[in-house]
GUBA-241488 format. One record per residue: residue in three letters; x, y, z of N, C-alpha, C in turn. Coordinates in steps of 0.05 Angstrom, whole numbers, plus 5000, padded with zeros to 4 digits. Layout:
N
ALAXYZXYZXYZ ...
// end
This chain:
463
MET459954725311460354605296458354515286 GLY456354325303454654175310453954095278 GLY454153845267453053835248451453505236 LYS450353385219448553285221448853025227 LEU451952915230452152695244452052675269 LEU453552875285452752965308450253025323 ARG448453045305445353005317443652815309 LEU444752485302444352275300443152135325 PRO440452125324439651925346440351805359 LEU439851815390442051655410442851345401 GLY439651225392439950885393441650975365 VAL442051085341443051045321446351025329 ALA447051195337449751315348450851065359 ILE449350885385450350685398450150495386 THR449150475360448150205339450750205328 ILE452350375325453950495302456450305323 GLY456750555350458650385367459550055370 ILE457049995372456449725379457949545354 LEU455649695324456849525312461049515290 SER462149815298463949775294466649685318 GLY465249535337466849465354466149125365 CYS465649015327466148725334467748635319 SER469848435336472148265333473448245302 SER471048185292472348135260472848405254 MET471348685257472048845248475148965257 GLN476648845260479748905277480648795251 THR483948905249484848785233487048465245 GLN487448285237488948095244491048015228 LYS492947945240495047875223496447695234 LYS496147485262497547315275496947025264 GLN494847065231494346725217496146635197 PHE497846955187499746855156502346735180 VAL502046705205505446665203505946385189 GLU504246235195505445965170505746015142 VAL504446245139504646235098507846515097 ASP508446655125510646795121513646685122 LYS512946425140514946245144515946085115 ALA513746025096514445945069515946125048 PHE514246375052515046615042518246755044 SER518446645074521246685074523646445065 ASN522246305065524546015055524345985029 ARG523046285012522346194996521046004972 GLU519645874992517645624978515245784969 TYR514745944941512946104944510545944930 GLY510545674923508845524923506545434940 THR508445404954507745234983506445454995 ALA506845704996505345955015503345984998 ALA503546024969500246034956499245874961 LEU499545644953498645384959496445384989 ARG497945495011497845555043495545745040 LEU496545965028493946225028490846105009 GLU492045954997489545984984487445674993 SER489145515001487145265007486745455042 SER486645665052486345715076484046015076 LYS483946035048482346345045480446455056 ASN478146255075476646315096477446355122 GLU479846285121480946255147483146525151 TYR483846635135485946785132484147065117 TYR482447055105481547285096477747285100 SER476147605105473347555102472847685074 ALA470047615064469347725043469948075031 LYS471348145061471048385054473448455053 ASP474448365048478548245052478348085018 ARG477248154998478048014978480148094958 VAL480448384968482948504937485048394952 LEU485648364985487848294995488548044995 PHE486447894990486647674980487547594954 TYR487647674930488247744905490847844908 LEU491848004923493648114917495847844922 ASP495247854949497347664958497647504945 LEU494947254936495747034924497147094896 GLY496147314880498447434858500147504863 MET502647604880504647584878506047394889 LEU505147274905506146994918506846694881 TYR504046724870504846694850506646754822 HIS506247114827509047164817512047104819 TYR512847084844515646984859515546774849 GLY513846654849513546344844513646274813 ASP514846414794514346314769512246294758 ARG509446254761507846114752505646474752 GLY506146574724505946794712502546844711 ALA500946674693498746614693497446654710 LYS497746464735496246404757496946794776 SER499146844766499047124778496747314776 ASN496947324737496447504727492447454729 GLU491147214736488847214744487847304770 SER490747234786489447304814489647684822 LEU492247754802492347964804489148244783 THR487948064769486848164756484248204761 PHE483847944782481247954799481548244823 ALA483948264831484648434848483848674836 GLU484948694820485148984797481249014789 ASN480948834780477748864771475848964808 SER476948834814475148874857475149234858 ILE477949314854478249604877477349744847 ASP476949724827475649814803472249914810 GLU471449754825468949654832467849784857 LEU469049754877469649884907469650084905 TYR471350164886471350614880468850584869 THR468350404846464950604841463350614859 LYS462350454882461150394900461050604919 SER464050624925465350814941463051064950 ILE463451094926461551444926459351384936 SER457551284926454251194938454951214970 LYS456551034983456550965005458551095018 ALA458051445004460451525029459051605062 ILE456651645060456251715086456651505102 ALA456651165096457051045110459651005121 SER461451095103463951005112465551245129 ILE463551425138465051555163462851515187 LEU461051325180458851265201460151075225 LEU461250845197462550595205465450555213 ASN467150465229470150465226471250305201 ASP472350315185473850355157474349985153 ASN475249845179474849585188472049445174 ALA470449635171467449455173466849345145 LEU468549615123467749585094469249425082 ASP468849475053471049345043474249455044 TYR475549275036477849415028478449425000 SER479349704997479149754963481549874950 GLY484049714973486249764958488550074971 GLU490550064970492250344965492850374942 ALA492750634930493450664908496850544899 TYR498750594912501350394907500350134896 GLU498950004917497849674909497049704883 ASP494049854872492849854844495549934827 VAL497350084832499150154804501049934800 TYR502849814823503849544825503649424806 LEU500849274818500849034801500249024774 ASN500249334767499349224736503249214723 VAL505049284745508449324729508949014739 PHE507548874752507948564760506448414741 LYS503848484735502648284708505048354683 ALA505048604678508248714654509348474661 LEU511548384679513548254683512547964689 ASN509747954695509247664676508547624642 TYR507447844637507047774610509647724598 ILE511647934601513447944590516547514594 LYS515847584612515847194621515047024599 MET512047084589510546864570510247054553 LYS512747164550513347214513510947454503 GLN509347504516506147694505506748014512 PHE508348204497510248414495506648564500 ASP505848564479502448724466501248714498 ASP501548544506499548524540501448674557 ALA504148594558505948804568505649104573 PHE505649154548505549444547502649564563 VAL499549394551498449524563498249584584 GLU499249444600499449404644501749614641 VAL503449714634504749904632503250264632 ARG501850184607500650374603499150514633 ARG496450214638495050284661495850384681 ALA498850294688500550374705500650664713 ASN501250764685502051064688499351234686 ASN497651064677494451224672493351344711 LYS493951004722493051034740494351324761 LEU497351274755498751534771497951814761 ALA496651884736495852094724493552164740 GLN491752004740488852064751489252064784 LEU491152014798490851934825489452034834 GLU490352274836489852484855486352584854 ASP486452624831482652654821481552494831 LYS482752164842481051944848479952004876 TYR482152124889481652154917479352454923 ARG480752574898479252854911476352794903 LYS474452604879471352564880470452464908 ILE473052254917471652254946471652334966 ALA473352554968473552754993470853014981 ASP471353044947469353164941465652994953 ASP465552744954462452614952462452684985 LEU464452624999463652605031464352985036 ASN465253155034463453455037460553485025 LYS459053315012456253475002455253335023 GLN456353135043454853035069453753175090 ASP455353435091455653635109455053535138 THR457353395144457053245165458853435188 THR460053625171461053825191462454045174 GLY462954245195463754585176465954535164 HIS467354285173470054285160470354095134 LYS471054115120472254045096473553755092 PHE473453555071476453405074477353465047 LYS479453455055482553555039483653295023 VAL484453304997486353144989489553304992 GLU491653084994493953254991494553194964 HIS496953434949496553414931499353194921 ASN499453014890499752794892502652924875 ARG505352774893506652924872509352654858 PHE507052414860508952144846506652104827 THR508352104802506152174771507252024752 ASN510351874757511951814736513851584753 SER512751324733514151054752516150954733 ALA518751064739520651014733521750744725 LEU520650504739520250194747519150134710 ALA516850244717514850214707514950344669 ASN516350484661516950634638520450444633 TYR522150334655523750264636523249954637 ILE521049844642519349644633519949664591 SER517849794595517049974571519449994551 PHE521950144562524350254545525049994538 LEU525449714552527249474543525349374534 MET522949394528520849194510521749384482 TYR521949654473521949874463524749714440 ARG527049654458529649734453529449464444 SER529049244454529049084447528248894422 GLN526049084413525449084387525449334365 GLY527449404364528249584365527449814349 LYS525049884367523850204362525350414371 CYS526450474366528050624391527150944393 SER526251024376524251324378522451274406 ASP520951014398519450984429520850954462 ALA523550744455525450794469525951004485 GLU527051134471528451464467525751654490 ILE522751584474521451744500522051614528 ASP521651404530521651264553523951314569 ALA525351314563528751384579528351664578 ARG527551834570527052074574525152124596 ARG523051944598520851954622522351954637 ILE523951764645526351644665527451824680 ARG529751974658530352244667528752394680 ASP526952484663525052594681523952614710 THR523952364716522852324736525852404749 TRP528552394754530352414766530852774773 LYS529552934760528853154756526253314783 VAL524453164773521453324782520653214799 GLU521252964803521152694827523352644844 SER524252884854526952874869527152724892 ASP525252744902524252664935523952364925 PHE523852294914522751934912525151904903 TYR526251934887529151804876531651964880 ASN532151974893533752124920536751924921 PHE536251814888539951574892540251674864 PRO543351504854544451604834542151434813 MET541751654785539651534770541651234746 PRO541151094750541750874726542250824703 SER545050814688545850834665544650714639 LEU542850904616541950744602541850704581 GLU543950534571544050534536541550484517 SER541650654498539650664476540950474450 CYS538850564431538550304414541150314400 PRO542550174389545050104363544250234340 GLU546350384329545050394303545650104294 ASP547050074293547549744273547049574293 ARG546649414277545749134292549148914316 PRO548148924340550948944361552348634360 SER553748604358556448454354555548244388 GLU555348404407553748324428551648304441 ALA550648124454548048154462548348244495 ARG545648354502545148504525543448274545 LEU545248274566543148044583542648354611 ASN539748334619538948474639537348364665 ILE537848544686537348454703535148614717 VAL533748494728530948664747531348554781 SER531048624803532148604821529548624843 PHE528348614862527348654884527948544905 VAL528348654932528948644954527748774971 GLY527348625001525748835018522648735018 ARG520648855040518748755042516849015043 SER514649145033512449325033512949405062 PRO511149595060511149705089508849605109 GLU508449745131505249585146504149725156 LEU501749725164500549935180499849885212 PHE500550135228500350065257499150225263 ALA497750255294495950295296497050645329 ARG496750825322497251045342495151155355 THR494851155385492551205398492551595405 LEU491451695400490652045406487652035427 SER488352255435486052345454484852615438 ILE482152645447480652815440480252935467 TYR480453195475479353365500477153605489 THR474653645493473153845486473054115503 PHE472254205487472754555494470454715487 LYS469254965500466755075490468355055458 ASP466254945441466155145408468454895398 ALA470454705417472454675393473154385407 ILE475154265405476253975406478854015396 GLY480853855414483853895413484853675421 ILE486353535403487753395385489953265395 TYR489153045421492853105446493752855435 GLN496852805428498352595433499852635456 SER501052355476502252235491504352165486 ASP507352215495509851985496509751875525 GLY507251875539507751755559508051725591 LYS509352015584509252255599507452475603 SER507852595585505952875576504652825555 GLN502753015554500753045526501953285504 LYS501553225485502053585465500453475447 GLN498553785451496453875430497253835403 ILE496053715381497353665353495853825340 ASP493653905352490454065330488554205345 LEU488254335348485754435355483554585332 ILE481054385336479054405316476954545328 GLN475854825311473154925312471154705309 TRP468854675338466654495337464254625355 ARG462954805332460554995340458554765362 GLY457754965382456354735392457654605418 MET459754485413461054315434461854345460 GLU460154325480461354345504464454235517 ALA464154415534468254295549466554085564 SER469453885573470753765603470253425578 TYR469553445556469453155546471752995534 HIS471852765535474952675538474352355516 PHE475852295496476252085475477451985473 LYS478051765467479851665451479151595428 PHE481351635412480951375378483651385361 SER484051125356486451095338486851145312 LEU489451165300489251275276491451035263 PRO490650935236494050705227496550985217 TYR498050895225500651015207501450885187 MET503950845169505350725161508050725170 GLN509650515164512050435173512550255150 LYS515550335149518050225127518750085133 ASN518949685121520849615132523449535116 GLY524049655097526749685084527449365077 THR530349455084530849185076534249225086 ILE534348875087537748825100540248865080 VAL538948845054540648875030542749105027 SER544949095023546549345013547049314991 ARG548049114977549349054953547548924928 VAL547948904914546548664901548648714868 ALA550048374864552548384848552048144827 LEU552248204805551148064788554047944771 GLU553347624776555647434767556047314741 VAL557647344721556247204697559647044693 ASP558846744691561046534686564246584704 ASN562446564727564346584750565346864761 ARG564547154746565847324746563847474755 GLU564947734767561647984779563348124760 VAL561348194746560848434728559348714726 CYS557948674755556548954764554948934782 SER554649194794553349194818550749284814 LEU547849134814546049244806545249544822 GLN543949734808542349914803540950044819 THR539350154839536850214845534950454825 ILE533450294824531050444790528450584813 GLU528350444834525950584854524850424878 SER524350654898523650564925520750374921 LEU519350324916516550174929515950314949 GLU517450274971515950314991515750615003 ASP518250824985517351074994515051154969 VAL514351064954512251154934509551034951 ALA509250824966507850754980506750965002 ALA508951055016508451235037507151465029 GLU509051545005508051834988506151804986 THR504451644968501251624960498951474980 TYR500351365009499351425032497751725036 LYS499451865035499152125045496352235034 LEU496252145016494552274993490752305009 HIS491352135020487752075046488052055066 GLU490952085080490852095109488952345120 GLY488652515107486452825112484152655119 ILE483052545099480452345095479852185131 THR482352045122482051895154481451935177 TYR483852155173483552315193480952475202 LEU479052585192477052655190474752555206 LYS475952375184472552175186472951935211 THR475051985224476551795252475652025277 ILE475652255268474952415287471652485286 ILE469652485267467752525273467052335276 ARG467051985281465851795283467251845319 ALA469751845328469851825358468252065376 VAL468352205367466552545376463552385374 ALA462052335353459852265356459252015382 LYS461051775376459651515396459251635422 GLY462251795418463351945445461152155462 LEU459952295448457152385446455752295451 ALA453852165443452251795454453051705473 ASN454751585473456351495508455351625530 GLU456451845521455052125546453252145548 ALA451152145527446752225537446951965545 MET447651805535447151505543448151475579 ASN449751545591449951495612448651695633 LYS448351915616446452105636443852045636 GLU442951895624439951715624440551525645 LEU441851325641442351115671442651295693 ASP444251435691444451635721442351675730 LYS440551735723437651905718435051625744 LYS436651375728435551165724436451005758 THR438851025753441150925777440951075804 GLY440951315800441251545812445051515820 GLY446451425793449051535797451151255817 GLY452051385829454351345851455950955836 VAL456850795853458450565844456450495819 TRP454150475818453550365791453850535767 GLY453350775771453650945755456850955742 ASN458550885751461450955750462150675743 LEU460750525751462150185736460050175711 THR458350395705456650375685458350535652 ARG459550715674461350965651464550835645 LEU465050625667466950565661467350415641 ALA464450225633464249945617464149985588 THR461250185584461450385566463550615552 GLY465650645562467850845556469150695556 SER468950435560471850255546470250045523 LEU468449985522466749985489467250265471 ILE467050365474467550635458470650635444 ASP472450585464474950645459476550355442 ALA475550175461474749865448474349875410 THR472550065397471750065385472350105357 GLU473650395365475850455342477650395340 ASN478550195322479950005320480850145291 PRO482850215283484150295266485450015234 ASP483450175226484849935196486950005191 LEU488249645195490749655188491449425170 ARG489649405154490249255128491549295096 LEU493549195092495249215066496548875059 SER497148835032498248725023500548675034 ARG501348365033503548365048505848235034 TYR505948235006508348144984509148304974 PHE509348524968510348684952513248784965 PRO514748874945518148844948517849144958 ALA521049224978520949484975523349584956 ARG523449584938526449644926526249454903 ALA526149614878527249524857530049684846 LEU531149354837534549554823534649374798 ILE536149504778537149404754539949384744 GLY540149244728542449154712543149194685 GLU545049134681544749104641548749064641 VAL549548824618552648724610552248694591 LYS553648664583553348624551555548344545 VAL554648174530556047904535555547714507 GLY557447574499557047464480554947274481 PRO553847194448551247024446551846784454 GLY550046694462550646414480549446284509 ILE550646144522550046034538551546094559 HIS550646314580552346294601551246264640 ASN552746204653552446154683551846464695 VAL548946474700549846734713548246724741 ASN549746854772548446894789548447234803 ILE545547194810546347494834546247484863 LYS548147504868548447584906546947804919 TYR546647684941545347984957546547934979 TYR548848234982550648215000548448425025 ALA549748415056549648585072550748805073 SER550649065094552549275099555049165104 ASP556548955119556948905129559848725110 GLY558248705082559748535063558948235065 ARG557448085087555847895091553947785068 LEU555147565051553547465034551447275038 LEU549147375043546247355043544947205039 TYR545047165010543146994991545146944961 VAL544546784942546346674921544346634916 ASP542846734883540346634865541746524849 ASN541346254848543246184827541846144797 LYS541646214773539146174745541145944729 GLY542945864744544445664723544945814703 GLN544645554679545545624645542945804626 VAL543745974628541946234617542946294581 THR540446234574541646244533541546534542 VAL543546634521543546964523543147144493 SER540947114468540547224444541247464435 ARG542647544413544047714398540047904402 ASP538847774393535747914387534447874410 GLY532648074414530547984429531148094468 LEU529548014479529948154502531347974525 ASN533448004541534647824552534447874590 LEU531847904586530948014622531447674640 ILE531647784658532147544685531447704709 GLU529047644721528947694743529347574760 SER529847674796531847574819529547724838 SER530147554855529147644886530447684909 TYR529747794931530747664963529347894977 LEU527747754997525647985006525647995030 ASN527648075040529148045067529848395072 
// end
């Protein structure tokens, strides 16, 4: 298969390996302990201040998207809507900018470990930042801006597959191997959560036909995207024909934490004109892929690591709405953000897989060539074995997978609606574990509920 990348000059390939092995190109998570502690204690303002004051300690310049995503979400939970939107907008603009640049840097993205590149955001992060911006605008009574954010979220979902396909097409132009980079089909094209937010706003303004369009889109998600909406569909009450005598109180609740990425180590064994990809369970190795690779020699062995996504889920089993000291309903799930994250991550897994294999083979072959040159000079023996051990360890160490993800998106979204008399009501949202244990009470205190307009309360228990 020998393509251009595999015929790189030895010095270039070795340089790539050394660059990729820098510790700064490994994904670090330990530094977030104090911020996460404040986050778990619901001290969102403190968490945001700690994060912002330690920006240079926690994030490098290539991690600016992560910084603004994390900061924006912390400010959101802390009811700092303007600050949240400022940070999320910075993240969104940086994602757009980096996507444009990525097209011109396709070859570099193959040669360098992904950790060495600017983090350009996962698809679900890019979509849901608009959803949370919309919620911020609603709190600030800026419905026009909130509608814009919902449309952006839906537009991004509609264009998602094309976005990754353009990246794959540009990588394929590099002619690095005889194999083609491929993108999975995007099966998630419509967010019930985004449409529900739009539905609530239209309904509160009396725009019943527009509200019904959103309601239809929500119902369609349960038909077309049943893999992601595998729970009962929440009930949606349309616009009333006459001015209602009661007021509607709406709740949006977020639970759990977004997924994380972890490393999985695989092995490459070479054959004549092919390479085999193997996975070990600690006792034996199983071949999971065989790739034709013209010109490959047999008997080489390389290691490489790939990221995989693991959901964090939630310990919350039920969320109850209590009004005036009386439980009135259990909230219903409207979207699993973590399922969307896992699904949209699959879109580019094939790209990451092939890029990593190409890079691992290039560095491995360069290492073998270097060792042969050293054997000629040293005569092999003990020094040769030590050299092979050292350089082999270096190659293995350089293949650190990119485990970067934002930290503070929720796992699931739930909604609830109840009719109450206009006026002031005491509102609590209670979170229960599967054994019925009360985990947390979000006391909203005295809430004024009007007959007109949108009475939307947001709550969260992010565990």
